[in-house]
C-alpha positions as CSV (number, residue, x, y, z in Angstrom):
1,M,31.1,12.5,11.1
2,L,31.5,9.1,9.4
3,K,34.2,6.7,10.5
4,K,35.0,3.2,9.1
5,I,35.7,0.5,11.6
6,R,36.1,-3.2,11.9
7,T,32.9,-5.2,12.6
8,Q,34.4,-6.7,15.8
9,D,34.8,-3.1,17.3
10,V,31.0,-2.3,16.8
11,K,29.3,-1.7,20.1
12,L,25.7,-1.0,21.2
13,G,24.6,2.7,20.8
14,M,26.6,3.1,17.6
15,F,24.6,4.3,14.5
16,L,25.4,2.2,11.5
17,H,25.7,4.3,8.3
18,K,26.8,1.5,6.0
19,L,27.6,-2.1,6.0
20,D,30.1,-3.5,3.4
21,G,29.1,-6.2,1.2
22,S,25.8,-7.2,-0.5
23,W,22.3,-7.4,1.1
24,F,22.8,-11.2,1.6
25,S,26.0,-10.8,3.5
26,H,24.4,-9.2,6.6
27,P,21.3,-9.9,8.7
28,F,19.5,-6.6,8.6
29,W,16.5,-5.3,6.7
30,K,18.3,-1.8,6.5
31,R,21.9,-0.6,6.3
32,K,21.2,2.6,8.3
33,M,20.1,2.1,11.8
34,L,20.9,2.8,15.5
35,L,22.2,-0.4,17.0
36,D,20.4,-0.8,20.4
37,D,19.5,-4.4,20.4
38,P,22.0,-7.0,21.9
39,E,20.6,-9.7,19.5
40,Q,21.3,-7.5,16.5
41,L,24.8,-6.8,17.7
42,A,25.4,-10.7,18.1
43,D,24.0,-11.3,14.6
44,L,26.4,-8.5,13.1
45,H,29.4,-10.0,14.8
46,A,28.5,-13.4,13.5
47,S,27.8,-12.2,9.9
48,K,30.3,-12.0,7.0
49,V,30.6,-8.2,7.2
50,E,34.2,-7.2,8.0
51,W,33.9,-3.6,7.9
52,V,31.0,-1.0,8.8
53,T,30.8,2.7,8.6
54,I,29.5,4.4,11.7
55,D,28.1,8.0,12.0
56,V,29.4,9.3,15.2
57,S,27.1,12.4,15.1
58,R,24.1,10.1,15.5
59,G,25.4,7.5,17.8
60,A,28.3,6.4,19.9
61,D,31.9,6.7,18.8
62,V,34.8,4.1,19.2
63,A,36.3,4.2,22.7
64,P,39.5,6.3,22.6
65,A,42.7,4.5,23.3
66,Q,43.4,4.4,27.1
67,P,46.6,6.3,27.9
68,V,49.3,4.7,29.9
69,P,48.8,5.6,33.7
70,S,51.5,7.7,35.1
71,R,52.3,8.4,38.7
72,V,50.7,11.7,39.7
73,V,51.3,13.5,42.9
74,Q,48.0,14.8,44.3
75,M,48.2,18.5,45.5
76,A,45.8,19.7,48.0
77,E,43.3,22.1,46.5
78,P,43.4,25.6,48.0
79,R,40.1,26.3,49.7
80,E,38.3,29.5,49.0
81,R,38.2,32.0,51.7
82,V,35.0,33.8,52.7
83,F,35.7,36.9,54.8
84,G,39.1,35.7,55.8
85,R,37.9,32.3,57.0
86,A,38.1,28.9,55.2
87,G,34.9,28.0,53.6
88,P,33.7,25.1,51.5
89,T,34.2,25.0,47.7
90,I,30.9,25.3,45.9
91,V,30.6,22.9,43.0
92,R,28.0,23.7,40.4
93,R,26.2,20.7,38.9
94,A,25.9,20.4,35.2
95,A,22.2,20.8,33.9
96,P,20.7,17.4,33.3
97,Q,20.8,16.2,29.7
98,P,17.4,15.4,28.1
99,V,16.6,11.7,28.0
100,D,15.0,10.1,25.0
101,R,11.7,8.6,26.0
102,P,11.6,4.8,25.3
103,F,9.3,3.6,22.5
104,D,5.9,2.6,23.7
105,P,5.1,-0.8,22.0
106,L,1.3,0.1,22.6
107,S,1.5,3.5,20.8
108,K,-0.9,3.7,17.9
109,D,0.6,7.0,16.4
110,K,1.0,6.5,12.6
111,L,4.5,5.8,11.2
112,P,5.9,5.3,7.7
113,I,6.8,1.7,6.9
114,R,10.5,2.1,7.1
115,A,10.3,3.6,10.6
116,E,7.7,0.9,11.7
117,M,9.8,-2.0,10.4
118,V,12.4,-1.3,13.0
119,H,9.8,-1.9,15.8
120,A,8.0,-4.7,13.8
121,Q,11.3,-6.7,13.4
122,R,11.9,-6.5,17.2
123,L,8.3,-7.5,17.9
124,A,8.3,-10.4,15.5
125,R,11.5,-11.8,17.0
126,K,10.1,-11.6,20.5
127,S,6.6,-13.0,19.4
128,G,8.4,-15.8,17.6
129,R,10.1,-16.9,20.8
130,T,6.8,-16.7,22.7
131,M,5.0,-18.9,20.0
132,R,7.8,-21.4,19.9
133,K,7.5,-21.8,23.7
134,L,3.7,-22.0,23.4
135,Y,3.9,-24.9,20.9
136,E,6.4,-26.6,23.2
137,D,4.0,-26.3,26.1
138,V,1.2,-27.7,24.1
139,R,3.2,-30.7,23.2
140,L,3.7,-31.3,26.8
141,G,0.0,-30.9,27.5
142,K,0.2,-27.5,29.4
143,A,-3.0,-25.3,29.2
144,V,-3.0,-22.3,27.2
145,K,-4.4,-19.2,28.9
146,A,-5.7,-16.4,26.8
147,A,-4.7,-13.8,29.3
148,K,-1.1,-14.5,28.8
149,L,-1.3,-13.7,25.2
150,E,-3.2,-10.6,25.4
151,T,-0.2,-8.2,25.6
152,M,1.3,-9.8,22.5
153,V,-1.9,-9.5,20.5
154,D,-2.2,-5.9,21.6
155,E,1.4,-5.0,20.6
156,I,0.8,-6.7,17.1
157,S,-2.5,-4.7,16.9
158,S,-0.7,-1.5,17.9
159,S,2.0,-2.2,15.1
160,V,-0.7,-2.8,12.5
161,Q,-2.4,0.5,13.5
162,R,0.9,2.3,13.3
163,N,1.5,1.0,9.9
164,P,-0.7,-1.8,8.5
165,H,2.0,-3.4,6.3
166,A,5.3,-3.4,8.2
167,F,4.8,-6.4,10.5
168,M,3.5,-8.3,7.5
169,A,6.6,-7.5,5.5
170,I,8.7,-8.9,8.3
171,T,6.6,-12.0,8.9
172,R,6.8,-12.9,5.1
173,M,10.3,-14.0,5.5
174,K,9.5,-17.4,7.1
175,N,12.1,-19.9,8.1
176,S,10.9,-23.3,6.9
177,G,11.9,-24.7,10.3
178,E,9.6,-22.2,12.1
179,Y,6.9,-22.0,9.6
180,L,4.1,-22.8,12.1
181,Y,5.0,-20.1,14.6
182,Q,5.6,-17.5,11.9
183,H,2.4,-18.4,10.1
184,A,0.5,-17.9,13.3
185,L,1.9,-14.4,13.7
186,S,1.2,-13.6,10.1
187,V,-2.4,-14.7,10.3
188,C,-2.8,-12.9,13.6
189,A,-1.7,-9.7,11.9
190,L,-4.0,-10.2,8.9
191,M,-7.0,-11.0,11.1
192,I,-6.4,-7.8,13.0
193,G,-6.1,-5.8,9.8
194,L,-9.3,-7.3,8.5
195,A,-11.2,-6.8,11.7
196,Q,-10.1,-3.2,11.7
197,Q,-11.2,-2.8,8.0
198,M,-14.6,-4.3,9.0
199,H,-14.8,-1.7,11.8
200,L,-15.3,-4.4,14.5
201,S,-15.2,-3.4,18.2
202,P,-11.7,-3.2,20.0
203,E,-12.7,-6.3,21.9
204,D,-13.6,-8.3,18.8
205,I,-10.3,-7.1,17.0
206,R,-8.4,-8.6,20.0
207,K,-10.5,-11.9,19.6
208,A,-9.7,-11.9,15.8
209,G,-5.9,-11.6,16.5
210,L,-5.9,-14.3,19.3
211,A,-7.8,-16.7,16.9
212,G,-5.2,-16.0,14.2
213,L,-2.5,-17.0,16.8
214,L,-4.1,-20.2,18.1
215,M,-6.2,-21.7,15.2
216,D,-3.4,-24.0,14.1
217,M,-2.3,-25.0,17.6
218,G,-3.4,-28.6,17.0
219,M,-0.5,-28.8,14.5
220,A,1.7,-29.2,17.6
221,H,0.6,-32.8,17.8
222,V,1.0,-33.5,14.1
223,P,4.6,-34.9,13.2
224,Q,6.6,-32.3,11.3
225,E,7.6,-34.8,8.6
226,V,3.9,-35.1,7.7
227,W,2.9,-31.5,7.6
228,D,6.2,-30.5,5.8
229,K,6.4,-33.5,3.6
230,D,7.9,-32.9,0.1
231,A,5.5,-35.1,-1.7
232,P,1.8,-35.7,-1.9
233,L,0.3,-36.9,1.4
234,T,-1.2,-40.4,1.6
235,P,-4.9,-40.6,2.6
236,E,-3.9,-41.5,6.1
237,E,-1.4,-38.7,6.4
238,W,-4.1,-36.3,5.2
239,D,-6.4,-37.4,7.9
240,V,-3.7,-36.7,10.4
241,V,-3.3,-33.1,9.2
242,K,-6.9,-32.5,9.0
243,S,-7.3,-33.6,12.7
244,H,-5.4,-30.4,13.8
245,T,-8.7,-28.5,13.9
246,T,-10.5,-30.8,16.3
247,L,-7.3,-31.3,18.4
248,A,-7.0,-27.6,18.8
249,H,-10.6,-27.0,19.7
250,E,-10.7,-29.8,22.2
251,F,-7.4,-28.8,23.8
252,L,-8.2,-25.1,24.1
253,T,-11.7,-26.0,25.4
254,L,-10.3,-28.1,28.2
255,G,-8.0,-25.2,29.3
256,G,-10.9,-23.0,29.8
257,E,-11.1,-19.2,29.6
258,M,-10.9,-19.1,25.9
259,P,-13.5,-16.9,24.0
260,A,-16.0,-18.7,22.1
261,E,-15.1,-17.1,18.8
262,V,-11.5,-18.3,19.1
263,L,-12.7,-21.9,19.6
264,D,-15.0,-21.6,16.7
265,V,-12.1,-20.4,14.4
266,C,-9.9,-23.3,15.7
267,L,-12.6,-25.8,14.6
268,N,-13.9,-24.3,11.4
269,H,-11.3,-22.1,9.7
270,H,-11.0,-24.9,7.0
271,E,-14.8,-25.0,6.3
272,R,-15.9,-23.6,2.9
273,L,-19.2,-21.9,1.8
274,D,-19.9,-24.7,-0.7
275,G,-19.7,-27.3,2.1
276,S,-16.4,-28.7,0.7
277,G,-14.3,-28.0,3.8
278,Y,-13.6,-29.9,7.0
279,P,-14.0,-31.2,9.6
280,N,-17.8,-31.1,9.4
281,G,-18.6,-29.9,6.0
282,L,-20.4,-26.8,7.1
283,A,-21.8,-24.5,4.4
284,G,-23.0,-20.9,4.1
285,E,-24.3,-19.3,7.2
286,Q,-23.5,-22.3,9.3
287,I,-19.9,-21.0,9.3
288,G,-19.4,-18.1,11.8
289,M,-18.2,-14.7,10.8
290,F,-14.8,-15.2,12.5
291,A,-14.1,-18.6,10.9
292,R,-14.9,-17.0,7.5
293,M,-12.4,-14.3,8.2
294,A,-9.9,-16.8,9.2
295,A,-10.5,-18.9,6.1
296,I,-9.3,-16.0,3.8
297,C,-6.5,-14.9,6.1
298,D,-5.1,-18.4,6.4
299,S,-5.4,-19.2,2.8
300,Y,-3.7,-16.0,1.6
301,D,-0.7,-16.4,4.0
302,A,-0.3,-20.1,3.1
303,M,-0.4,-19.3,-0.7
304,T,2.2,-16.4,-0.4
305,S,4.6,-18.3,1.9
306,N,7.7,-20.3,0.8
307,R,7.8,-23.8,2.0
308,L,10.4,-26.6,1.5
309,H,8.5,-28.1,-1.4
310,R,7.4,-24.9,-3.2
311,S,7.7,-21.2,-3.7
312,G,5.1,-18.8,-2.4
313,E,2.8,-17.0,-4.8
314,D,3.3,-13.3,-5.4
315,P,0.7,-11.5,-3.1
316,S,-1.2,-9.9,-5.9
317,R,-1.6,-13.2,-7.8
318,A,-2.8,-14.9,-4.6
319,L,-5.5,-12.4,-4.3
320,L,-6.6,-13.1,-7.8
321,K,-6.7,-16.9,-7.2
322,I,-8.8,-16.3,-4.1
323,D,-11.1,-14.0,-6.0
324,E,-11.5,-16.5,-8.7
325,D,-12.6,-19.2,-6.3
326,G,-14.2,-16.9,-3.9
327,G,-17.8,-17.1,-5.0
328,A,-17.9,-20.7,-4.0
329,L,-15.4,-21.0,-1.1
330,F,-15.1,-17.7,0.5
331,D,-17.3,-14.9,1.8
332,A,-17.3,-12.2,-1.0
333,E,-18.1,-9.3,1.3
334,I,-15.4,-10.2,3.8
335,F,-13.0,-10.7,0.9
336,Q,-13.7,-7.3,-0.3
337,A,-12.7,-5.9,3.1
338,F,-9.6,-8.1,3.1
339,Q,-8.6,-6.7,-0.3
340,R,-9.0,-3.1,1.1
341,A,-6.8,-4.1,4.1
342,V,-3.9,-5.6,2.0
343,G,-4.5,-3.7,-1.3
344,I,-5.1,-4.7,-4.9
345,Y,-1.3,-4.7,-5.1
346,P,-0.3,-5.9,-1.6
347,I,3.0,-4.7,-0.1
348,G,5.7,-6.7,-1.5
349,S,4.1,-7.3,-4.9
350,L,6.5,-7.3,-7.9
351,V,5.3,-5.2,-10.7
352,R,6.5,-3.9,-14.1
353,L,6.2,-0.1,-14.8
354,R,5.7,1.8,-18.1
355,S,9.1,3.1,-17.6
356,H,10.5,-0.3,-18.4
357,R,11.5,-1.0,-14.8
358,L,10.6,-3.6,-12.2
359,A,9.4,-2.3,-8.9
360,I,8.2,-3.5,-5.5
361,V,5.0,-2.1,-4.0
362,V,5.9,-0.3,-0.8
363,E,2.8,1.6,0.3
364,Q,-0.9,1.6,-0.2
365,N,-3.0,4.5,-1.5
366,P,-6.2,4.5,0.5
367,D,-8.0,6.7,-2.0
368,D,-7.1,4.5,-5.0
369,L,-5.9,0.9,-4.5
370,T,-4.8,0.7,-8.2
371,L,-2.2,3.5,-7.5
372,P,0.1,2.5,-4.8
373,K,3.6,3.9,-4.1
374,V,6.3,1.7,-5.7
375,R,10.1,1.4,-5.4
376,P,11.8,0.8,-8.7
377,F,14.9,-1.4,-8.4
378,Y,15.7,-3.0,-11.8
379,S,16.1,-1.4,-15.3
380,L,14.8,-3.7,-18.0
381,S,16.5,-1.6,-20.7
382,D,19.8,-1.6,-19.1
383,R,19.4,-5.0,-17.5
384,A,20.9,-3.7,-14.3
385,F,19.9,-3.0,-10.7
386,E,19.4,0.6,-9.9
387,K,18.6,2.7,-6.9
388,S,15.7,5.1,-7.6
389,E,13.3,7.5,-5.6
390,D,10.0,6.0,-4.7
391,I,7.2,6.8,-7.1
392,D,3.7,7.7,-5.6
393,L,1.6,6.7,-8.6
394,G,-1.4,8.4,-7.2
395,N,0.5,11.8,-7.3
396,C,2.9,11.5,-10.3
397,F,0.4,12.9,-12.8
398,G,0.7,9.9,-15.0
399,A,4.4,10.1,-15.4
400,D,4.5,6.4,-14.8
401,Q,2.1,3.5,-14.1
402,I,1.9,-0.3,-13.4
403,I,1.6,-2.3,-16.6
404,T,1.3,-5.6,-15.2
405,R,2.1,-8.0,-12.2
406,E,5.2,-10.0,-12.5
407,T,6.3,-13.2,-10.8
408,P,9.8,-13.7,-9.2
409,E,10.1,-17.0,-11.1
410,G,9.7,-15.2,-14.4
411,W,12.9,-13.2,-13.7
412,D,14.9,-16.0,-12.0
413,M,14.8,-14.3,-8.6
414,S,15.2,-17.3,-6.4
415,E,16.1,-15.0,-3.4
416,W,13.0,-12.9,-3.8
417,P,11.6,-13.4,-0.3
418,A,14.8,-12.1,1.3
419,M,15.4,-9.5,-1.4
420,S,11.8,-8.2,-1.2
421,A,12.0,-7.9,2.5
422,K,15.2,-5.9,2.3
423,L,14.0,-3.7,-0.5
424,L,11.0,-2.7,1.6
425,A,13.4,-1.3,4.2
426,V,16.1,0.3,2.1
427,A,16.0,4.1,2.4
428,S,15.1,5.6,-1.0
């Protein structure tokens, strides 16, 4: 049963069926959800949404009004008699109700992207707080211990295995003030997905994820006004930024207990196959496998992320640019594995369909990367937003197809990062 209530009356345990207002008036990826997170409740109360509709058949109801207490005279209960003598009253206990098992964050059971995004959102929020604290500790000179980050890496790895695209969809919405922390989480997930695609061992997958988290740790000692400057860097400022590789390597080496592969990535993820990278101008096989993996993951996420001074590239166009430069700069074999991991049309790509509609790519087709599942949302014929069923291009028998990639700028979609993240979570 549906019931419309004021936002201020919403409590934990309620199932949100609908939130009044546009996507941008509330803080959630999806309109239908079980509200079980105190932080989400606080975000909702602080939002511009005045009314919500709850489904009391799927969650808690509004507490009934309390009746005015009246004076009640307690009467003694008559006791049952057994064979003429007073005996105790036997009270039958109700059968215990089944209890929902809590979600296991290390579960690797496959989930569709909309289901996994609920867990990915919570994980990204928790991991972001951890990374923020980690950078603060580094600025204070506190040692970083790999063991303290293993659980976070394992949970991100589990999320990627449940659905390889949900966590990335969440971390694509980067807050400019927290870019470093969110970039670290994105690269961690990309490194894990790439390592899995390359069929590396579980231990190497964990090292790849840890390397993605820590490789830019040296930026903690670079002033924010330098690395987020809205203008070309001076030669002196560029030297300061480039020093983050050696700073991270030296700092993590002094802390001890850090895998050699992670240290190598921190130092060499900006090296390029043609010797044009930094800090040491390494070339070809001088660059280790993990550093070559990190070079691709780091470049891809940096290209697709919005910054204060520029908008991010569409994911599919970022892949094309890396591919164009790849022969000289990046390992071609590793890039092919990376492309299989994210898809030719990565999740979140904006495409135009033969049916004269714009759509967002929502799921990959492992059998044919050119035929993903898409979610149409805008009719070019009617020049209006629409809500349509998802189209599995690999199973629609040619009824529709992708004509071309599109750019948000070409359609004046200044809010595309927020819009795309919400489109990925809207129930079709």
